[in-house]
N, C-alpha and C positions, 0 to 999 in steps of 0.2 A: 503493500500500500503506499503510495506517494504521500510523503509528509507536506504540511501546508507550508506555503512560501512565507518569506519575511512580511509580505503584506497581510498575511491572515488568510490568503486565498486557499481554499480546498481545491480538489480538482473539479468538483461540481460548481464552485464558484468560478473557476476559470473558464468551464465551458459556458456557463450562463453570460459572463462577461463578453466573451468572443462571440456568442449568438448576437448580443445586444449590439455590439461594435459593428459587426458585418451588416445588421439591418439598417443602421444609421449611416455607414459609409461605403458598404460593399467590399471592405478589406477583410481579407480571411486570414486569421493566425492558426497555424497548426500547433500541436503540442511541442514541435521542436523549437518554437518561438516563445516558449513558456518563460525563461529566464528574462528575455527582453521586455515582454509584456509585464510580467511581475515588477521589475525595477521601474518602469515608466508609470505604472499605476501608483507604486509607493511613493514616487515624486509627487504625482497629483494629490494623494491623501495627505502628504506632509504640508503641501501648499495651501490645503483647505482647512475649514474649521471642523472637520470630522476626525474621529480617532480610529475608526476601524474601516475595513473595506465595507462591511455590510451596511453602516450608516452613510458612508459616502456613495455607494452604488444605488442606495435606496433614494438618496436625494437626487442623483444624477438621472434616474429613470422616471420619477415621479413628480419633480417639481420643474418650473421653467428655468432650467439651469443651461441656457445657451453658453454661457461663459465657461462652465465645467466642462460640457462637451468639446468646445473649442480648445480648451487648453489640452485635454485628452488627445484629441486628433493632432494637435501640434507635437505632443510628446511622442506619439505612436507612428508618425510619419517619418520616413527617412530621407534625408536631403543630402546627396551625395554629387557634386558637381563642380565644374571648373569651365573657365573660358576655353572655347574652341575644342569641346570635348567631341570625340567621333566625327572629326571635321571633314572626313570623307563625304559625309552626307551633305555638308554645307557645299562641298564642291560639287555633288550632283545638283543642288539646288541652282547654283549659279550657271553650271554649265549645259544642263539638259532641262531641269524643270521649268525655271522661269521663262526661257525661250519658248517652250511648249506652252506655257499658260498664256503668254502674250499673242502667240499665233493662233491659239484657240479662241482668244477674245478679241480677235480683230487686228492685232498688231499694235505696236507701241504708240503709233500715232493716232489711232482710232479706238483704243480701248476706253470703255466708259465705266466709272467707277474706280476705286483702288484695287490694287493687288494686296489681298490680305493674308497674312501669315500668322499662325498661331502656334504659341510654345505652351504645351500643357502634359505635365505640370512643369511650371517654370522655375519651381525651387526659389532660390535666392537671386534669381535674374541673370546669371550668366549666360544661359542659353539665348533668351531673346536679344541681350545686348551683343552677344557674339554674331547673331543674325544681322543686326544693325551694322556692326563693324564690317562684316564681309561685303555687305551690300555697298557701303560707302566707300570702301576701298577697292572693290573688284568687280562690281556690276557695271558695266557700261551704259546701262539705261536708267540708272539711278535719277539722273537729273531730267529724264523725260517722262517718268512714270510715277505716279502717286502710289505710294506703299504704306499700309497699315501693319504695324506689328503689335500683337497682343500676347501677353504673359498670364497665366491663370494656375491657380494652386488651390488646394483644400486649406492650407496651412497658413493662419494669419500671421505668425511670427516671421516665416520666410518671405511672405509678401512685404512686410514692413522693411525687411533687410533688402529686398529687392528695390523698393522705392528709393531707400537711402543710397543704394548702390557703392557701398564702401567695401573693398575686398582686401584680404591678405595676399602675401607674395605666392603662396601655393596656387591660390585660384588663378593668378594672373600670369603664371610661369610660362604659359605657351604663347602669350600675347607678345607679337613683334616689339621690340624697343620702340621704334617708330611710332608705332600705335599707341604705345603706352604713354609717350611723351605728347602726342597729338590729342588723344581722347580721354585721358586720366588726369586727375590732379593729386598730388601727393599731399595725404591729410594726417600724416603721423608716421611713426616708424615702421616701415614696411606696410603701409596700408595705402591703397589707392581709390579715389573716387571716380566713377564715371562721369564726365562732364554733364552739365545741364542739357546741352543740345541732344546726346544721345539719350539721356533718361526721359526727356520729354517725348522722344519718338517712340516709346514703348508705353502701352496702356495695360495696366494691371487689373486683374479680377479675382475675387475669391469664388471658386466654384467646386463642387465635387463632380468628378466626371461621370459617375453613376447617378446623379441626380437629373433624371430626364427633363424634369420641368425647368430646372435652373439652366440647363444645357439648352434650352430652347431660345436663349438670348443670343447664342453663337450662330451665325449663319454666313453663308457665302465665303468661306475661307478657301483660298486657291491652295495653300500649303499649310499642312499642320504637322509639328513636330511633337509626337506623343511617345517618349523614349523612356524605356525601363520602369513603367508603372503597371502595366497589365501583367507583370509577374507576380504582382501582389495579389492579384483577384483569383477567385475560384471561376469555373467555367460559367456560371450564370452572370457573375458581375462582370467578366471579360466581355461576354456577349452584348450585355447592356451597354458597357462603355462604348464598343464598337458601333453600335446601332446610334449611341449619341454623337460619336464623332462623324460618322456618315452624315447625320442630319445638320451637322455644323459646317459641312463642305459643300462647295460648288460642284456640280456635275463635272467630272473630268479632274477634280482636284486631287493632290497627291498628299499621301500619309506616310511619314517616316517612323518607324518604330526603332527600339533598341536592338543592337546586334544579336541578342539572344531570344528575341521575340519572334513570333510568327502569326500573322492574322490569319493565314490559312488553317491554323488550328482552331481558330476561335469562331469565324463566321465567314460565309462565302459571299458576303455582299461586297466585298472589295475585290478588285481584279489585280493580282500580282502583276508587276511590270518591272522587267529586267533593264537596268540601266547600265551604262558602262561601269559606274562607281559602285553598283550594288543594287540590292532590291528595294523597290518601293511599292506602295499599294495606293491604287486609283479608285475613287468612286466612279462607277461607269457613267459615260457621258448620255447614255440614253435614259439614266435613272431619274425619277422624279422625287 
């Protein structure tokens, strides 16, 4: 028989908690994540006015405790990122995807409305800001085409950090020195803040990718980066997330997943497309 954790969670408590968190977020925790979950719950209880898991969990479930749930979400979501991560996909965006998007929408001189790019989850902002940097420095159409870049995440803490856009040396280690000098400001020992021009080019949103009602606010995106989040979902949540991404995209739009993720294992609604730089998924052009 497994002993209770430091939080006071029994095996039954852990199961009940995981079921509750799954219903609220779509994120599924297995028994292999027990230590990670217990430690994060312990932090939430320590930060609250409750002394035991039972009293804390009862308040979380039965009262209007939006701030408690948000703290819990912030504790239990993993945010590991840095600038220009898996940048072969940015190469694909610049060399193949964006030219195809412009051609499908009538060409750079005749396109109506902006080209819309979404980073979800955007974590602390390195991904959407990386997209902005690559476009500004390397896309020859940036002066002729209106582009909207959006970042979204379920975690309010990382969104606040993304808005402030101050990063340590590890986060910017892959940024070329010339870009660092041009687009960042030193704000302390070993820290760099993205300049106001780049920050203002990215619009940030708080959203749960599995919340179908909330995701209806996202529409007509030409390019979506949704990297390394579907691996945290079970089959049902992954399928719901895929459907919500589908609804957020323009017909013919392109979806980038993490290198270890495969939409083909989740849902048939996207069409796998092999590019010179790697695999991408498209919303079919004839789809409504």
